[in-house]
N, C-alpha and C positions, 0 to 999 in steps of 0.2 A: 294585628290591627287593634285588638282590645287594649294592649299595652300602650300603643301609640296614642289612642284616644285618651287614656288616663293621663299620660304625660302632657298632652296638648291642653287638656282641660285644667290641669294643675298650673301650667305656665300662664295660660290666659287669665286664670283667677289671680295669680300673683301680679301680673301686669295691670289688671283692672284695679286691684287694690292700690298699687303704686300710683296709677294715674289719678285715682280719686283723692289720695292724700296730697299729691302735688297740686291738684286743682283747687283744694280747699283754701278759701281766702283767710288771710290773717286778720285778726281783729285790729281795728284802728283805735289808737289811744288818743286821749285829749292832750297831746304834747306836740309842739311844733317840731322839736327834734329831741334826740336822746344822745347824751354823751356817755359812751361806754367807758368802763373802768379799764385801766391798763392791766395787762396780764400779771405783771409783777405785783401790783397792788392787791389783786385778788389772791395771789399766792401768799402774800404777807398776812392777809386777813384770815384765810382758811386754816392757818395753824394755831389761831387763838384757841385756848382750852376752855371748856365749859363742863361743869359737873351736871349730869342729867341721868336720872334713873339709877342713881347710886354708883355711877361710873364717870370718870373724867375722860372726855373725848374731845376731838377737835370740833370747832364750830362748823366745819365742813360737813360733818355728819348731821348736826342739828339742822343745818340749812336744807340738806337733802330731804330729810323726812318731814320737815315742816312744810316745804313746798309740795311734797307728795301728798300730805294730809289736806292741804288747801285745794290743790289743783288736780291731783291724781297722776301727775307726771312730774318730771324733774327738770323742766325748763320752762321758760316763759317766752312765747312767741307773739310778736305784735308788729304793727306798722305805724310809724308816726305820720303826722300830717304832711311832712315834706316828702313822703313816699319811701322813706328808708325802712327796710325790714331788719328786725332784730330777733335774735334767739339767745336769751340770757341763760347762762348756767345758774344753778341754784345758789352757789356762793356769791355770784354777782348780784342776784336778786336780794339776798340777805344783806349785802352791803348797802343796797339802795334803801331797804327797809330801815336799817339802823342809822344810816348817815344821810340819806336823801329821801326822807319820809314823804315829802310832797310829791316826789316823782313816783315812789312806790305805790301811793294811793291811786294812781291812774293806771297801774298795770293790771291786766286781766288775769287774775290768779284763782278766783273762787269758782269752782265748778258747780253748776246747778243742772242736775239731770232732767228736771222737768220744770218748764217755765211757770207752772202753776204755783210753785213755791215762792217765786219772787212776786207774782201777782198778789198773793195773800199778804205780803208785807207792804203793798202799795207801790211797787217799783214796776216800771214799764218793762216788759220782757223783750228779749232779743229773739233768737231762734229757740226751738223746743229744748235743745240741750246746748248750753253755751257756758262761757267763762265770763265773769263780771269783775270789774275793778271795785275797790272799796268806795271810790267816789260815785260809782254807778248805783251802789246799794245804800249809801249813807242816808238818803232821803227816807228809807224805810227802817232806819236803825232802831228807832223807838218801838215800832211795832214788832220788829224782829226780836228785840230783847224781851218784850212782853210774851210773845208766843213761845220763845225758847224756854223761859222760866216755867210757863204752863206745861209744856211738853216734857221738860226735865222732871217735874213733879209727877206727871203721869207715868213716865218711864220708871221712876223709883217705886211708885205704887205697884206697877206691873211686876217688878222684881221681888218686892216684899210680900206680895199676895200670891206667891207661887204661880206667877204668870197667869193671872186672871185675864181672860180675853177682853174684858170691858176696858182695861187700862192699856191694852197693846196699841202702840203707835202705828198709824197707817203709813203708807209710803211717803206722802207729802209731808206729814208731821215729822217723820224721821229726817227728811231733807232739811226742813226748817231748823230743827234742833241742831243738826250737824253744821249748817251754815252759821247759826248763831254762835256756836262754840268757836268756829274758825275765825269769825269776825272779831270775837273777843280776844282770841290769842294774837291776832294780827295787831290789834290796838295796843296790847301789852308790849309787843315788839317795837311798835312805833314810839312808845313812851319810855323805852329803856334808858335812854341818855338825855331825856328832857331836862333833867337837873343841870346838865352841862351846857345847855343852850338857852341863854336868857330870853324869855318871852316866846320861845319856840314850842308852843303847846299844840301838838298836831292832832290830838283827839280831845273832843269835848271842850275845846277852847271857846267855842261860841256860846256856851251856856254860862261862862264866867262873867261876872259883872265887869264893867269897864274899869272900875277902880282896881279890881283884882288883876285884870290883864295888864294894867299899867304897872302894878307892883311886880308882876312876873318879869317885866322887861328890865327892872332895875335891881332886883334882889338876887343874890347868889346863894343858893341853898347850902353849898359847901362852906362858905364863909360863916353862915349862921351857926354851924356846929360849935365853934369855939366861943360864940357869944351867948349861947343859950344858958339859962340858969340850970343848976343841977336839980332836975326833977325826974320822977319816974314817968314812964310812958302813960300810965293811967292818969297821972296828974296833968300831963300835957294834953291828953285827949279831953279831959274834963274842962281844961281852960278853953279849948276850941268849942266845946259844946255849949258852955254857959253863955248867956247874953253878953254882948259886947258892952264895955263900960262907956261912960260919957267922955273920958279923956282920949285925946288923939293917940297918946302912947299906948293905951290899952288896946284900942282898935288896931293900931299898927302891929302890935305884938300878936294879936289874935289872927290877923290876916296873914302875917308872916308864917305862923304855925300852920295855918290851913294850906298855904302854898307848899310848905315843906312836906307835909303829909301827902299832898297831892302828888308831888314828884316821887316820894318814897313808895307810894302805892303803884305808880306807873312804872317804877323801876324794878318791879318783881318779875321773875321769869328766867333770865339768863344768869346762872350762878358762875360768875367770872373770877371771883376773888377767893383764894385760899384763906382759911382762917388764920388769925394772928399766931396762935401757939399750938392748940390742941390738934394733934395729928389725926385723931379720930373724928373730929368735928367736920360737918359738911361745909362745902364752899358757900359763899355768900353772893347774893345779887346786889346790885346797886342800892335797891330799896332796903335790903337787910342791913347793909353797911350803914346807911343813913340812920336807921332806927336804933341799931345797937350802939353806934357812936353817940347818938343823942342821949340815950339812956345811961350809958356808962362813960363817965368822964375820962377814965384811963384809956379808952379806946378812941378818943376823938382825934388824937394825933395820927394814929394808924388809919382811921376812917378818912380823914382829910387827905392823907397821902394816896390812898387807893382811889378815891373819887377824883382826886387831882389828875390821875393818869388818864382817866376818860376825858376830863376837861382838856388835857393837852392834846389828845387825839382829835377832838372836835374843833379845837382852835386851829390845829395844823391843817385840817380839811379846808378851812377857809383861806388858807395861804396858797398852797399848791399841792398837786398830787404827790410830788416827790416828798414834801414835808409830811403829808398825811401817811404815806407809805413808811417813812422812817419812824413815825410815831407808833404805827401799828407793829412794826418789827420790834421796837423797843419794849412795848407792852407785852408782846408775845414772848420775847426772850426772858423777861423777868418772871412771867407766869411759869414758863417751862423750868426755870432754875428752881423755883419754889416747889413746883409740883414734883419734879424728879427727886428732890430731897425728901419728899414724903412718899416716894415710890409710886407716884401716880402719873398717868399720861405719858409713860415712857415709850409707848408704841403708837403714838398718834400719827406719826409720819406713815407708818405701815397701814394704819386704818384709812388714811387718805388714798394711799396707793391701791387699797382694796376696792374702793368705790370708783376711783378714777380709771382703774384698769378695765372695768365692766367685764370681768371675767365670765360671769354667768350669761350675760347677753351674748358675748362672743362665742361661748360654748353653744348657745342656742343656734346661732348663725351656722356654726359648723354642722350641726345635726340637720338643719333645714337644707343646706347645700348638699350634704351627704345623701339625703333622701332623693333629691333631684338627680344626682349622679347615679345612684343605685337604680332609679327608675329607668335610666337609659340602658341599663344592663338587660332589661326585659325585652328590648327590641329583638335581640337574637340570643336566646338562652343557650348556654353551653359552648358558645364560640369564644375565640380569643378576646374579641372586643368586650364581650360580657364579663369575662374574668378580670380584664383591666379595670372596667367600671366598678366591679365589686371591690377590687383592691383599693382603688382611690376612695370609694365610699367608706371602706374600713379604716383607712388612714384619717379621713375626716372625723369619723366617730372616735378614733383614738385621740385626735387632737382635742375634740370636744371634751373627752374624758379628762385629759391632762389639764385643760383650763378649769374644769369643775373642781378637780382635786386640788389644784393650786389655790383656788379661791377658798376652799374648805380649810386648807392648811393655814392660809393667812388668818382666817377667822379664829382658828384654834390657837395660833401663836399670840394673837392680839389679846385674847382673854385668858390665856394660859390654862386652857381646858381641853379635854378630848373633843372630837369633832361634833358630838351631838349634845346640845343642852336645851333645845326647844323644838317646837314643831317645824319651824322653818328649816332648822338644821337637818331634820329627818328627811325632808324633801331632797335636799342637796346630796345627802349621803346615800339614800336609797337609789337615787338616779345614778350616781357614780357606780354603785354596786351592780345595778341592773345592766348598765352599759358594759361593765367589765365582764359579767357573765356572758352577755351576748358575744363579745369579742373572743372570749375563750372558746365558746362553742364554735364560732366561725373558724378559729385556728385549727380545730380538729376536723371540721366537716368540709370547709371550703366550697360551700354551695350557695352562699349569700344569705341564708336564713338567719344565721347568727348576727350578721351585719344589720339585717333588717330589724331584728329584735333590739339590737343596741341602739340604732338610730331612732326607732319609735320610742324606746324607753327614755333616751336622752332628750328628744324633742318634748315629750309629754312632761317629763320631770322638770326641765328648765323652764318651760312655759308656766307650769304650775307654781314654781318658786317665784317667778317674776310677778305673776298675778297675785299671789298670796302676799308678797311684800308690799305691792301697791295697794292692796285692799286694807291691810293692817296699818300701813303708813306710820309705822313706829320702828325704832331702832331694833334690829333683830339680834344684835350682840348684847344680850340682856344679862342682868344679874341672876344667879341661880336661886331658885327657891330652896329653903332649908332642907327639904327632903331629898333634893338632887345634889346638894353640896358635898359631893365626895367624888374625886377624880377616878378612884379605883373602880367603883361600880358603874360610873358613866362610861369608862373605857372597856368594861367587860359586858355586863348585862345589857345595857342600852345599845351598845354597838352590835352585839351578837343578835339580839332580837330584831334589830332593823335589817341585818343581813337576811334573816328569815323572811321579813316582810318583802324585801326586794326579790328574793327567789320565788315567793308565792306570786308576785305580780308578773315576773318573767314567765312563769308557767302559764299564767292566764293569757299572755300575749301569744305564746305558742298555741294555746287552745283556740284563740280567736283566729289565728292564721289557718289552723287546721279546719275549723268549722267553716270559715269563709271560702276556703279552697274547695272543700267538699261540696258546699252548697252551689258554687259556680259550676263545678264538675257535674253536679246533678242536673243543672239546667242545660249544659252544653253537651253532656254525654261523654266528655273526655276526662279520664281519670288516670293518674300515675300512681299506682298502688305502692310502689317502692318509695316514692317521695313522701307519701303520707305515713308510711310505716316509720321512716326515719324521723319525721316530725314527732311522732308519738314516743319514740325512743329518747329523743332529746328532752321532751317534756317530762317523761318519767324520771330521768336523771335529775332534772331541776326540782321536781317535787321531792325526791329523796333528799336533795340538798336543803330544801326548805324545811323538811321535817327535822333534820339534824340540828340546824341552827335555831329553829323555833323551840325545840325541846331543851337544848342546852341553855338558851336565853331565858326560857321560862323557869328552869330550875335555879339559875343564878338570880333571877328576879325574886324568887322565894327566899333565897338566902339573904339577899339585900333587905327584903321586907322583915325578916326575922331580926336583922341587925338594926333596922331603923324603927320598926313598930312593935317588935317583940312577938311576932307571929309569922310563920312561914307562908300560910295561905289563909285568906279571909273571904274568898268568893267575891272579891272586888270586881267590878265590871271590866277593868283593864286585865286583871288576871284571868277572868273568864274568856275574854277575847283571845288571849294568847293560848289558852287551853283549847278553844274552838279550832284554832289553826292546827294545833298538834293532832287533835282528834280527827279532823277532816282529812289531813294528809295520811293519817293511818288508815282511814276508811278507803282512800284511793289505793294505797299500796296493798292492803289486804284484799280489796276487790280484784286487783290485778293478779295477785298471786293465786287467789282462789278461782280465777276464771270467770268471775261474775261481771267484771268490767272489761270490755274489749277496747279497741282504739278509740272509737267514738265516745264511749263512756268516760274514759280517762280524760279526754280533752274537754268534755262538757263539765266534768267535776273540777277541772283546773280553773274554768271560768267562774264556777261557784266559789272556789278558793279565793279569787280576787275580791269578791264581795265580802267574804269573811275578813280578809286582810284589811281592806279599807275601813270596815267597821271597827276592827280592833285598833287600827292606826289613828283614825279621826273620830269615829262615832262615839266611842265610850267616853271620850273627854267632854263631850257635849251633853251627856246624860245628867250632869249636875249632881251625881251621887258618887260615893266612894272616895278613897284617898287619892285617886289619880285624876280627879276632875279639875286639874289645874291648867289644861290646855284648851279652854273654851274658845271657839272661833265662831263668831256670828255669821249666820248664813250657810254654815257647812252642811246642814241637813239637806237643803235644797240641792247642793252640789252632789252629795252622796246619793240621794234618790235618783238624780239624773244619771249618774254613773251606773247605778244598779239597773236602771231601765235600759241603758245601752247594753250592759252585759246580758240582760234578759232577751234582747233581740238576737244575740248570737246563740243563746240557749234555745230559742225558738227555732233557729236554723237547724240546730242539732236534733231537735224533736222531729222536724219535718224530714230530715235525712233519715232518721230511724224509721219513721212510718213508711216512707217511700221504699226504702230498702227492704223493710219487712214485707211490704206488699209485693215487691218484685220477687222476693224469695218464695213467698206463698204461691205466686203465679207459676214460678218455675217448678215448684213441687207438684202443683196440680197438673201442669203440662206433662211432667214426667210420669205421674200416676196415670194420666190418660193414655200416654204412649204405651205404658206397660199393659194397660187394660186392652188396648187395641191389638198389641202383639199377641196377647194371650187368646183373644177372640179369633185371631187369624190362624 
């Protein structure tokens, strides 16, 4: 009955969540209708290459993380005035931003978690937490810019003053600063190709004088390149700054320069153009090409050619979608040919398949379904039905593992590196290792516990990876820091130490299962001693496994430190964290061998081990000291303290079990002594 109640509550919770999601109303946008892009057009667009973060990647990736940064999700859902509902993929949304800016300005993409943030910039709020379009926020744009600048300065003072509390941003200030940065990024995207559309000034056009707006409708900035005199940028800037002359030609020239620099500044952000010659030089944005071609006369022909490609795309958009798609494909093909000759962007198609496949989301689904199936095995433990459910759950866990490993493999091939290069990678890898350990244990025991450990590990790990990616909202296939830029040590030390982390966390899951079961048994009076003995044996083996890999990984880390920094050990926080894991596992094993730790003690100590592992894994990176403080994650301390509090609850269960059992044992001893005394007296 207890198992039935648990399953029913779980299913009712899932159904309630689903019904709430389906009942949620879509935001209505200020559009009579919305014309979606054809699928072939979206595919032609998503293969365009961009250099970002030191890496050439498809604009598909840029679109995904940009929308995630603005909105917290990877799609835009809305309803037009004609009642039509739409769910835009991030590549479709980016197409709108770059080529249908007026439409994109009405789409609700900016997440505001507290309406007080929009109230402070003078915008009428919607619900407490909602998404706003650019046009809904534009009335407060000036106030938003003012507050964002103020809070950015305050944040810088906080960081420079060793985190003096008087400069720390409060919750609303942090939201306003984030919103201001997102709005600014959106405006740069809107202006990327403004130079290619005469008079189409989507941002700040209302602050321009009528004469300037009229000039923008007639002047082609690309044609200006070949007509400009040979002057340095400083000279040209000086010409713009100085007072306009009396002659009409001087005023015309000054206005033309202002318009040119306006478009060049708006065109910064997307580095779409490989440099002309130098293979080591970074790619250029439209604005970069305009300014470099203006300053260097020998680059003007090249600059005109590159900018003309964007003009051809925007012109084709006004003709038909077929012509627009053909122009996108032509531009993408030329990009890929140039990039591949430079050895860049050669795995962009694979990167698109990584994100399109949603391997980690699908892996999470497998673990969730696996848990539900496994829960049905609790209806009738030990029966054939139960064994079938455990087998199906094990297969679902195996499928989840395969999907996780496949995603990890794609990421490794894309960047030509071992599986772990940053904190996000550690989550995926540790999850896969923990699931594999659980399935191996299940293979030998066949009682469902290994499957439960695998499913719990998989669910927790996949959920954490998805939440972490959404929170950071940045590309997780990053360039390596100099200290990590060696494939050999990444494939040995980093991989082995993370296997140790995984084993330590699996041991904690066994400890939690043991303590939870014993606590329930304490309340109900039913206890299967053999079952809990077997749990302890499994946990003991996992702890031994953790010690081996943690010790080997720590030694290899010392060798790497000697290779990179000239010393084997420096009492760095990360090194101390690894040492703490080794020492604590040794304490557990010696306590077991010496008889000081019984079954309860081993499982309680394994829960403490999880706290040490999470501190070594995440906490030391956020201390801000030592040579390993390159994985800082904002807000991680709150998550760590929450997880340690949860572990503390299970430790409290263990303490209660110990006191109750000690009390029962003392009562039995007193009862035995009383019986002996009564027998002697008789």
